[in-house]
C-alpha positions as CSV (number, residue, x, y, z in Angstrom):
1,X,-25.8,-28.2,-16.9
2,X,-27.4,-26.0,-19.5
3,X,-25.6,-25.2,-22.6
4,X,-23.2,-22.2,-22.4
5,X,-23.1,-20.0,-25.4
6,X,-19.7,-18.4,-25.7
7,X,-20.9,-15.2,-27.2
8,X,-24.0,-13.2,-26.4
9,X,-24.3,-10.0,-28.5
10,X,-26.3,-8.4,-25.7
11,X,-23.2,-8.5,-23.5
12,X,-21.0,-6.6,-26.1
13,X,-21.8,-3.1,-24.9
14,X,-21.1,-4.1,-21.3
15,X,-17.8,-5.7,-22.2
16,X,-16.8,-2.6,-24.2
17,X,-17.6,-0.4,-21.2
18,X,-15.6,-2.6,-18.9
19,X,-12.6,-2.3,-21.2
20,X,-12.9,1.5,-21.2
21,X,-13.4,1.7,-17.5
22,X,-10.8,-0.7,-16.1
23,X,-10.0,-0.5,-12.4
24,X,-6.6,0.9,-11.4
25,X,-5.5,-2.7,-10.7
26,X,-6.7,-4.0,-14.0
27,X,-4.9,-1.1,-15.8
28,X,-1.7,-1.8,-13.9
29,X,-1.7,-5.6,-14.7
30,X,-2.7,-4.9,-18.4
31,X,-0.3,-2.0,-19.2
32,X,2.6,-3.2,-17.1
33,X,2.5,-6.9,-17.8
34,X,-0.2,-8.6,-19.8
35,X,-0.2,-6.3,-22.9
36,X,3.4,-7.2,-23.7
37,X,3.4,-10.8,-22.3
38,X,4.7,-13.4,-24.7
39,X,1.3,-15.1,-24.7
40,X,-1.5,-13.0,-26.1
41,X,-4.2,-11.9,-23.7
42,X,-7.6,-10.3,-24.3
43,X,-9.4,-7.9,-22.0
44,X,-13.1,-8.4,-20.9
45,X,-13.7,-11.6,-22.9
46,X,-17.2,-13.1,-23.0
47,X,-18.0,-16.7,-22.0
48,X,-21.8,-17.1,-22.0
49,X,-23.3,-14.9,-19.3
50,X,-19.8,-14.1,-17.9
51,X,-17.2,-11.5,-18.9
52,X,-13.8,-12.4,-17.6
53,X,-11.2,-9.7,-16.8
54,X,-8.4,-11.3,-18.9
55,X,-8.2,-14.3,-21.2
56,X,-5.3,-16.2,-22.9
57,X,-6.7,-18.6,-25.6
58,X,-3.3,-20.2,-26.1
59,X,-3.1,-21.3,-22.5
60,X,-6.9,-21.5,-21.9
61,X,-6.3,-19.3,-18.9
62,X,-8.6,-16.8,-17.3
63,X,-7.3,-14.1,-14.9
64,X,-9.7,-12.4,-12.5
65,X,-8.9,-9.5,-10.2
66,X,-11.1,-9.4,-7.1
67,X,-12.1,-6.3,-5.1
68,X,-13.3,-6.5,-1.6
69,X,-16.9,-7.2,-2.8
70,X,-15.8,-10.6,-3.9
71,X,-15.2,-11.7,-0.3
72,X,-18.8,-11.3,0.7
73,X,-20.7,-14.5,1.2
74,X,-23.0,-14.2,-1.8
75,X,-20.1,-13.2,-4.1
76,X,-18.0,-16.1,-2.9
77,X,-20.7,-18.5,-3.9
78,X,-21.3,-16.7,-7.3
79,X,-17.6,-16.8,-8.0
80,X,-17.4,-20.5,-7.2
81,X,-20.3,-21.2,-9.6
82,X,-18.6,-19.0,-12.3
83,X,-15.3,-20.8,-11.9
84,X,-16.9,-24.2,-12.1
85,X,-18.7,-23.2,-15.3
86,X,-15.5,-21.9,-16.8
87,X,-13.6,-25.1,-15.7
88,X,-16.3,-27.1,-17.5
89,X,-15.3,-25.2,-20.7
90,X,-11.7,-26.4,-20.2
91,X,-10.5,-23.1,-18.8
92,X,-8.3,-22.5,-15.7
93,X,-9.1,-19.5,-13.6
94,X,-6.5,-17.6,-11.6
95,X,-7.8,-15.2,-9.0
96,X,-5.8,-12.4,-7.4
97,X,-7.0,-9.7,-5.1
98,X,-6.6,-6.1,-5.8
99,X,-4.4,-6.0,-2.8
100,X,-2.1,-8.6,-4.4
101,X,-1.7,-6.3,-7.4
102,X,-0.7,-3.4,-5.1
103,X,1.6,-5.2,-2.7
104,X,3.0,-8.2,-4.7
105,X,2.8,-7.3,-8.3
106,X,6.0,-9.1,-9.2
107,X,4.8,-12.3,-7.5
108,X,1.5,-12.1,-9.4
109,X,3.3,-11.8,-12.7
110,X,5.6,-14.7,-11.8
111,X,2.6,-16.9,-10.9
112,X,0.9,-16.0,-14.2
113,X,4.0,-17.0,-16.1
114,X,4.1,-20.4,-14.3
115,X,0.6,-21.1,-15.7
116,X,1.4,-20.2,-19.3
């Protein structure tokens, strides 16, 4: 595996734009849970070529929210590669669908707490 650089200054504008333009589900999770969570989370954190939705350094935990495009064949393979790369950096990735946030928000929050 090639070396993964944790920060690429070329990704900074993209990460900043993603923070400004969060999806409704990302906003809900951030403002209604993660922002005031006992463990500190960051939004749109860079790891090499990847920008993860939420990251907790203390728990080495990544949270990804997936829209319907993530269930297409090519996206599933790309997400698998991304998760493997992040795992090789010692990070655990939790994935939730946007539907999970809408229908089972409390269960998502409980699951996140179990992993902290």
